[in-house]
C-alpha positions as CSV (number, residue, x, y, z in Angstrom):
1,M,0.0,0.0,0.0
2,A,3.0,2.3,-0.2
3,G,2.0,3.4,-3.7
4,D,4.4,5.9,-5.2
5,N,5.8,7.2,-1.9
6,P,9.5,6.0,-1.7
7,T,9.6,6.5,2.1
8,L,6.5,4.3,2.7
9,A,7.9,1.7,0.2
10,A,11.2,1.6,2.1
11,A,9.5,1.3,5.5
12,N,7.3,-1.5,4.1
13,E,10.4,-3.4,2.7
14,A,12.4,-2.9,5.9
15,T,9.8,-4.1,8.3
16,G,7.4,-6.1,6.2
17,L,4.5,-4.2,7.8
18,E,2.3,-1.5,6.4
19,P,2.8,1.9,8.2
20,L,0.1,2.8,10.7
21,N,-0.4,6.2,9.2
22,A,-0.6,5.4,5.5
23,Q,-2.6,7.8,3.4
24,P,-6.1,6.8,2.6
25,T,-6.7,5.4,-0.9
26,E,-10.1,7.0,-1.3
27,P,-11.4,10.5,-0.5
28,Q,-12.7,10.7,3.0
29,P,-16.2,12.0,3.7
30,P,-16.4,15.3,5.6
31,N,-16.9,15.2,9.3
32,Q,-20.6,14.6,10.0
33,H,-20.7,15.9,13.5
34,P,-23.6,18.4,13.8
35,T,-22.4,21.8,14.9
36,G,-25.7,23.5,15.8
37,E,-24.6,26.3,13.5
38,E,-27.2,25.6,10.8
39,I,-29.5,28.7,10.5
40,P,-33.2,28.2,9.7
41,A,-34.3,29.8,6.4
42,S,-36.5,32.2,8.2
43,L,-33.5,33.8,9.9
44,T,-31.3,34.2,6.8
45,S,-33.0,37.3,5.3
46,L,-32.7,39.9,8.0
47,P,-32.6,43.7,7.9
48,S,-29.4,45.6,7.9
49,G,-27.6,45.6,11.2
50,C,-29.1,42.2,12.2
51,E,-27.4,38.8,12.1
52,P,-28.5,35.3,13.1
53,V,-26.7,33.8,16.1
54,V,-26.6,30.4,17.6
55,F,-25.4,29.3,21.1
56,P,-25.1,25.7,22.3
57,L,-27.8,24.6,24.7
58,D,-25.3,23.5,27.4
59,L,-25.5,26.1,30.1
60,G,-22.8,24.8,32.4
61,S,-24.2,22.0,34.5
62,R,-27.7,22.4,33.1
63,T,-27.8,20.3,29.9
64,K,-30.5,18.4,28.1
65,S,-29.1,15.0,29.2
66,N,-28.9,15.6,32.9
67,Q,-31.7,18.0,33.6
68,T,-34.7,19.1,31.7
69,V,-34.2,22.4,29.9
70,S,-37.5,24.1,29.3
71,S,-36.8,27.8,29.4
72,L,-34.4,30.2,27.9
73,P,-31.4,31.3,30.0
74,S,-31.5,34.0,32.7
75,A,-29.7,37.3,32.0
76,N,-26.6,36.0,33.9
77,Q,-26.5,32.8,32.0
78,F,-27.0,34.6,28.7
79,E,-24.2,37.0,29.6
80,D,-21.9,33.9,30.1
81,L,-22.9,32.6,26.6
82,V,-22.1,35.9,25.0
83,K,-18.8,36.3,26.8
84,A,-17.7,32.8,25.6
85,K,-18.2,33.9,22.0
86,T,-16.9,37.4,22.2
87,R,-13.4,37.9,20.7
88,P,-11.5,39.7,22.0
89,P,-13.0,39.1,25.5
90,G,-14.1,42.2,27.3
91,P,-16.6,43.5,29.8
92,T,-20.2,42.3,29.1
93,R,-23.4,42.8,31.0
94,A,-26.7,41.4,29.9
95,E,-30.3,42.1,31.0
96,E,-33.7,40.8,30.0
97,V,-35.8,43.5,28.5
98,E,-39.5,43.8,27.4
99,L,-40.0,45.4,24.0
100,E,-42.6,48.0,24.5
101,G,-43.9,51.0,22.7
102,T,-41.9,52.1,19.6
103,M,-39.2,49.6,20.3
104,G,-41.7,46.8,20.4
105,V,-43.1,47.8,17.0
106,E,-39.7,48.1,15.5
107,Y,-38.6,44.6,16.6
108,A,-41.9,42.8,16.3
109,D,-40.9,41.3,12.9
110,L,-37.7,39.9,14.5
111,V,-39.6,38.4,17.4
112,D,-42.1,36.8,15.0
113,K,-39.3,35.3,12.9
114,V,-37.5,33.8,15.9
115,G,-40.7,32.6,17.4
116,N,-41.6,30.8,14.1
117,A,-38.1,29.2,14.0
118,V,-38.3,27.5,17.4
119,E,-40.8,25.0,18.8
120,G,-43.4,26.6,21.1
121,G,-42.5,30.1,20.0
122,Q,-40.9,31.0,23.3
123,V,-38.8,34.1,22.8
124,K,-36.8,36.3,25.2
125,T,-35.1,39.6,24.4
126,Y,-31.8,40.6,26.0
127,K,-29.9,43.9,25.9
128,V,-26.2,43.2,26.2
129,H,-23.8,46.1,27.0
130,T,-20.4,45.2,25.5
131,G,-18.5,48.4,26.3
132,L,-18.8,52.1,27.1
133,G,-21.9,53.3,25.2
134,K,-22.2,50.1,23.1
135,G,-25.1,47.8,23.2
136,E,-26.8,45.0,21.3
137,F,-30.2,43.4,21.4
138,Y,-30.6,39.7,21.2
139,V,-34.0,38.2,20.3
140,M,-33.5,34.5,21.2
141,G,-35.6,31.3,21.1
142,L,-35.1,27.8,22.5
143,D,-34.6,25.0,19.9
144,L,-34.6,21.8,22.0
145,D,-34.5,19.5,18.9
146,G,-31.4,21.2,17.6
147,E,-30.0,21.5,21.2
148,R,-29.3,25.2,20.8
149,I,-30.5,28.7,21.5
150,L,-30.9,30.6,18.3
151,G,-32.0,34.1,17.3
152,V,-31.0,37.4,16.0
153,R,-28.5,40.0,17.2
154,V,-29.2,43.7,16.5
155,K,-25.9,45.5,16.4
156,G,-24.9,49.1,16.9
157,L,-27.2,50.3,19.6
158,E,-26.2,53.4,21.5
159,G,-26.4,53.6,25.3
């Protein structure tokens, strides 16, 4: 199985054994491990300043396998999820917010899109402060089948 490689051929002749790390003779299929990063079609066409986001469902010790997860993370748990994905790391503070008045009307379409993308339509909205005067809104839903939390990030908020 040394093929055209003189080093592998010499090793095979000297030892009479095939090398353990010989090259495969056929193309290998791509790694089939699900990443949870697949975005539902409903979240692919978003307004400017918005982007789809996915977080793993594992919230520290609270996972689908050892404890039933039936709700979205608290503000503190969500803060930890955002910190883990933020590069470079920096100060982050999250809070749950209710979208009311003008803000509720402005983001109603995003709430509907996220609600339609997850089972049960459960959606929470978080405001995340990522630095002095910088903030982002996250409209997030719980996708138990995909073992993830998915939604939309609205970037570039002031205050």
